[in-house]
NUVOGU-950314 format. One line per 2 residues: number of its first residue (from 0); their letters; for each residue x, y, z of C-alpha. Coordinates in steps of 0.05 Angstrom, whole numbers, plus 32768, in hexadecimal, padded with zeros to 4 digits. Each point is the difference from the previous one (the first is absolute). Layout:
residues N
NUM	A	X Y Z  ...
end
This chain:
residues 152
0	XX	8974 8815 8A97  8002 7FB4 8003
2	XX	7FE2 7FFE 8047  7FC4 8028 7FE7
4	XX	7FF5 7FCE 7FC7  8004 7FC6 8030
6	XX	7FD0 8022 8030  7FCF 800E 7FC6
8	XX	8004 7FB7 7FEA  7FF6 7FE6 8046
10	XX	7FC4 802E 8009  7FE2 7FE9 7FBD
12	XX	8008 7FB7 8013  7FE1 800B 8045
14	XX	7FC4 8026 7FE1  7FF5 7FCB 7FCB
16	XX	7FFF 7FC8 8033  7FCB 8026 8028
18	XX	7FD0 8004 7FC5  7FC6 7FCF 7FFF
20	XX	8009 7FC2 7FD6  7FC8 7FF5 7FCF
22	XX	7FE9 7FBA 7FF0  8004 7FEC 7FB8
24	XX	7FBE 7FF8 7FDC  7FE9 7FB9 7FF8
26	XX	8007 7FE9 7FB8  7FE1 7FBC 800F
28	XX	7FBD 8012 801E  7FC5 8025 7FE3
30	XX	7FBD 8010 8021  7FBA 7FFA 7FE3
32	XX	7FBA 800C 801C  8019 8027 803C
34	XX	7FCA 801B 802D  7FF1 8013 8048
36	XX	7FC1 7FF2 8028  7FF2 8041 8026
38	XX	7FDC 7FF6 8042  7FE1 8039 8028
40	XX	8021 8029 8036  8042 7FE8 801C
42	XX	7FF4 7FB6 7FEE  803B 7FE0 7FDB
44	XX	7FFB 7FFB 7FB5  8017 7FC5 7FD6
46	XX	8028 7FFF 7FBF  7FF8 7FCB 7FCA
48	XX	8023 7FF3 7FBD  801E 7FCA 7FD4
50	XX	804C 7FFE 8002  801E 7FE3 7FC1
52	XX	8048 7FE6 8000  801E 8001 7FBA
54	XX	8044 7FE6 8016  8020 7FBB 8004
56	XX	8006 8005 804C  7FCF 8001 803A
58	XX	7FF7 8047 801A  7FED 800B 8049
60	XX	7FD4 803B 8014  8019 8013 8046
62	XX	7FE0 8043 8010  7FDA 803C 7FE7
64	XX	7FF6 8049 8011  7FD6 803A 7FEA
66	XX	8000 804B 800C  7FB5 7FFA 800D
68	XX	8007 7FCF 803A  802D 7FFF 803D
70	XX	8006 7FB5 7FFE  7FF8 7FCB 7FC9
72	XX	8003 7FB6 8012  7FFB 7FC0 7FD9
74	XX	7FC8 7FD4 801B  7FDB 7FC0 7FEF
76	XX	7FB7 7FF2 8012  7FF4 7FBA 801B
78	XX	7FC3 7FDD 8019  8005 7FCD 8039
80	XX	7FC4 7FE3 8023  7FD1 8030 7FDD
82	XX	8027 803D 8019  8024 802C 7FCE
84	XX	8041 8020 8016  8038 8029 7FE1
86	XX	8047 7FE9 800C  803F 8028 7FF0
88	XX	802C 7FE2 7FCB  804C 800C 7FFB
90	XX	8004 7FF7 7FB5  7FD8 7FEA 7FC4
92	XX	8023 7FD8 7FCA  7FEE 8011 7FB8
94	XX	8013 7FC4 7FD6  802E 8006 7FC3
96	XX	7FD5 8010 7FC2  7FC4 7FFE 802E
98	XX	7FD5 802C 802C  7FE9 800B 8047
100	XX	7FBC 801C 800E  7FEE 8031 8037
102	XX	7FB4 7FF8 8006  7FC7 8003 8033
104	XX	8001 7FC2 802A  804A 7FF2 7FF3
106	XX	8041 8025 7FFF  7FF9 804C 8003
108	XX	8022 8040 8015  7FE5 801A 8042
110	XX	8001 804C 7FFB  8000 8020 8045
112	XX	8007 8045 801F  7FE4 8029 7FC6
114	XX	802E 803C 7FF8  7FD9 8020 7FC7
116	XX	7FB6 8000 7FF0  7FF1 7FC5 7FD1
118	XX	7FBD 8001 7FDD  7FE2 7FD2 7FC9
120	XX	8018 8015 7FBC  8045 8017 8017
122	XX	8041 7FDF 7FEB  802F 7FF0 803A
124	XX	804B 7FF1 7FF7  801A 7FC2 8022
126	XX	8048 7FE9 7FFC  800D 7FB5 8000
128	XX	8044 7FEA 801B  8020 7FBE 7FEC
130	XX	8035 7FD4 8022  8034 8010 7FCA
132	XX	7FFE 804A 8015  7FD6 8016 7FC5
134	XX	7FBE 8025 8005  7FC4 8010 7FD4
136	XX	7FD2 803B 8008  7FB9 7FF6 7FE8
138	XX	7FBF 8027 8003  7FC6 7FDE 8022
140	XX	7FB9 8017 7FEF  7FD7 800F 803F
142	XX	7FBC 7FDD 7FFE  7FC5 8003 8030
144	XX	7FF7 7FD1 803B  7FD0 7FD3 7FDA
146	XX	802F 7FF6 7FC4  8014 7FB8 7FF0
148	XX	8034 800F 7FCB  801D 8034 7FD2
150	XX	7FC0 8004 7FD7  7FD0 7FEF 8038
end
C-alpha cells in the first residue's frame, strides 16, 4: 500500500509543478484615466493612462499584454530634427509616491495585431507587468481616432 501512496504523492507534485504560476497583483500601483486611441483598419492602436505608485519604492513597468491584441509594447515618442519617431522602451520607472504618465506624444502602450474587434465605447482589458513579478489588470476605454484624452 505504501508504494501506491508514494506514487500518488509523486504524481500530485508533478502535476502541481506543471500548473501555470500566476503573478501576484500589484498592491503598489493603481491606474487612472486609462484609454485607447482606436485607429481604422489594421493600424496599431495606442494605450494611455496615469500610473500611480503608492509605495515607498520605485516600481518598474516592464511589459503588458491584452486578450484583445496579439502584441503590446512599451514605446516613447520622440522628435529629432522635426521628425517624430516611436522608440521601444524596456521599462518605465514609476517613482515612489509618484506617477508616470502614458500620453500622446510621450510614453504609451503600442497595441498591435488586433485579436478582437475594438470599437470606440468598448472597455479593453490590459495587464501591466512589473519588474517585481506583480501585475495589474485594468480596463482601458476605447476612444475614436481623433480623441486627445479620456474625456476628449
